[in-house]
N, C-alpha and C positions, 0 to 999 in steps of 0.2 A: 476582437482581435488583440493579440499581444502587442504591447508597446515595443516598437522597433528602435533599435539603437542606430542613430544616424551614421555612426562611424563604422558600421558593419561592412565587411567586404563582400559584395554580392557574388563575386566570382568564387571566393572561398566557400561561401554558403552553398552555392549551387554545386560545387565540386563535392562537398560533403554529402549533399542530397544524392548526387549521382553515385557516390560510393556506397551509400546505404541501399539504393535500388539495385545496384550491381550485386551486392552481397546477398540481397533477398532473392534475386534471380538464380544465383549459384546455389543457394541453400535449398530452393524449391526443386532443384534437380535431384535431390537426395531425399531419402526417407527421414522422418523426424529422428528415428533411432540413431541414424548415422550422424546427424547434426549434433546429437547429444555427446557423441564421442569426441567430435571436434570441439564442442564447447568445453568439455572436461579438460582437454589438452590446453585450451586457451586459459581456462580458469587456473590451472596449475601453474602456467607460465606467469600469470598475474601474481599468484601467491609467492612465487620465487623472486620476482623482480620488483614488484610494487611494494617496497619496504614500508612506505609511509602508511598506506592503508592497512597493511598487514599488522603493523605495530598498533594501530588504533583498534582493529578488530580484536586482537589478542588482549589488549589492556581492558577493553570493555567486557570481554568474557571473564577476565581475571577478577574484576570487581563485581560482576553479576553472579559468578559461580566460584566464590573463593575457596570452596572445598575441592574443586577439581584439580587433578594433577596437571602440570604444564603440558604433558604430552596430549592429553585430551583437549585442552584449550587450543593447541596448535591444529589438531585434526578438525575441530569444529570450525576454526577460523578458515582453514583451507576449504572446507565444504561450503562455507558461507560465501566465499569469493567465487567458487564455482557457480553457486546459485545465482549470483549476479549475471554471469554470462548466460546461464540457462534462460533467464528472463528475457534477454535480448533475442535469443533463438526462438523462444516460445511466442514472443510478440509477433514475429513474422508468420507464424503458422495459425495463430488463434482464430483469426477471422475466417479461415478456411475450414477449421476443424470443429469449432463451436458454432453450430447452426441448429435451427429447430429440429432438423431431421437426423443430426449426427451426434449431438452432444452426449448422448448416453454411452457412446463408445469410449468416451474420455473422462467422464465425470461420475463420481459416486456422491449422492446427496446424503448428508448425515445431519441429525438434529434439526430437521427442517419442518416438522409438523406445525409447531406453533407459529413459525414465521410465515408459512404458507396460509395458515388460517388468518393471520393479520392482513396479509395481502389481499386475500379473497374478500374479507369483510370490508376493507377499504374505508374504515370509519374516520381515520385521521391520516395526516401525513406521517412519514417515517424518516428517521435519520439513520442511515446505514454507515457503519464504520468498519474499517479494517486497518492493518498496519503493513509495514515493509516485511512481510512474512510470506514464504512460499511464492505463489504467483497472485498478486493482488489484482492484476488486470483481468484475469480470467473470471473473477467473481462477478464483475459487472456484465461480462459477456453471457454468463450463464443465466443471470437474472433476466436479461433481454430475451434469451432463447426460450426461457420458460414463459414469456409473455408478460413480464413485469418490467417495462422500461424504467430506467432511472437516470438521474442527472448526477454526474460525478464532478466534484470541484477539484480542479487541477491547475497547476502552473503551466502556462503556455511556453513553448520553446522560443528562444530568441531568434534562431535561424528560421526565417519565414517559410522556406521550402520544406525543411524537415517538419516544421510545425503543421503545415497543411497535410503532409503525408501521414504523420502520426495521428493527428486528430481524425483524419478521414478513415484510417483503419479502426480506430477506437469506436467511431460512430457508425460503422458499417452495419451492425446488427441491432440497432435500436437504442444504444446507449448515447446520451448527450453529454458533451464535455462543456463545463462552465468554467470560464476563466476565474481564478480565485479573486482577482481584483474586482470583479463585479458580483461576487457571490452574496455580499451583504444586502444587495437590492433584489436579486432574483430568487435566492433560496427561500425567503419568507413567502413569496407569492406561490412558489411550488408547493410548500407545505400547506398553505391555506387551501390550495386546490387538491389536497389529499394526495400529493405526489411524494416521490422518494428522492432524497438527496443523499449522496454518498461522499464520504471524506476518507482520506488517509489520515488517521488520527494520532500517529506517533511522530509528528513533526515538532522540532524545537520551535517554541513560540516566542523566543527572545526574552529580554529582560522583563517585559510587562506581562508575560504569560503567568498562568496559574501553576505553581509548583506542587506536583503530587508525586507520590512514591511510585517508582518504576525500577524493579530489580534492586530495591533497597536504597535507592538514591533519589533525591528530588530531581524531577525532570520538568522543564518548562513546557506547559501544554496550553493549547488554544482554548480561550474561554467561549468562543463563538459557538462551538458545537453544543455545549450545555445550555447556553442562553437560547439558542434556537429551539431546542427541545422543550425548555421551560415555557417560552413565550407561545409556542404553538401546541403545547400539550401532546407532544409527539414521542412515541417510544423510541428508544435508542437501541439499535440492533447491531451487535458486534459479530461480524462474520470472518471467515477465513477461507483461503484456497491453499490447501496443503498438498504438495507434490507427493505422489506415490513412487518411491524409488527414483531412478533417473530415467523417466520416460514421460510421455505426454499423457498423464492420467492424474487427476486431482480429486481430493476429497473437498467438497464445498459444504460448509456447515455453519451453524450458528453457535457461538460460544456463550453468549449472554444476551438477554433482552431486558433492558431497564425500562420498566413501565412507569408512567407518570405517578401512579399511586405510591410508588416507592419513595419519591423525594418530597411528597407533600408533608409538611410539618417538620422537615429537617431544619436544623439551625442554619445550615449553609448548603442549600440544595445544589448550587452550582458546583461546589467542591465535591459533594457526594456523587453527582453524575460523572464528573471528570475522573475522580479516583476509581469509580466502579468500572468504567469502560477501559481505563488504563490497566487496571488489574486483570480484566478479562483478556486484553491483548497479551499481557505477560503470561497468563495461564496457557494461552494458545502457543506462544513461543516456546514455553517449557516442554511442550509435547514433541518438538523437533527443532531444537535451538540452531542446528546447522542450516536451517532454512531462513533464519533471520538475517537482516542486512546489518551486521555488526560494524561495518565501516561507516554506517550512518552516524552523523554527529548529533545523536539524540540528547546528549547531556552538555551541549555546547555552552549554554548560559546557566549561570549559577545563581542561587538566591542571594539576596543582599547579605553581606558579611562573609561569604565564602570566597575563596581564591578563584580568580577567573580560570576557565578551562584552557588547556593548552592543546592546540590542534584537535579540538572537539572532544578531548578526553577529560573527564572530571570524576 
């Protein structure tokens, strides 16, 4: 269970929970297509009035795509903020739409042959990775719907009522959520048992992270993912859930599989693994940059000797 803040206001927490449940009830009265229209309006409102996040998104885009004209950066920033609202809408529908009997209506599988072969052989554990791109939640649902349960490492919510609701929805179809604070103990056991452990791999890892290149700039990245793969001889599978237009349909695919044989004999295998999966995530994002969470403070911490980032921008 997540660590609770003793000073939290239980009434405020419960009201927030009731607000979410009320919103879910209202949204389920309409078709997903109608809710996308509403989400688009809300996203455009955020783009217009949330100047702080807009500035961060546009600056990240400017540094990541320096050859783009300002007009294109603004358009992609706007679409990226819409994507954030789409995610909230899709979360409330995913457990109803992604089921063993219905998932084919909403999912197109791409680049999956090698991944399915690895799952069927079940010779080792596997480390699955994705990033804040498209809809990362739906990837785990699809894996479970295909009959391959996985355990996703995630930060639990501070609000206990929202946490129970969100975790319950996530685990409804066979996906298990592991609190990131206990992952160092549980994840090794899962890999030893030939299980699958999933991570969102584009989180800022702080001052002690391993800095690797991401869109031409050093980005602090967690070491634990590469270390787990090395210690358990587990392949690292980089996947994605790319939305098709503005509707509830996704391409679920594999961008890269890093096999243990690749890092054997490398001077710095940990750096090799970390840079390879980070590059794979970048390659995915470049296919549809408007679906990446550019407001995310990916470059918050800087290598020693560089100026500190301001408002997550570096």
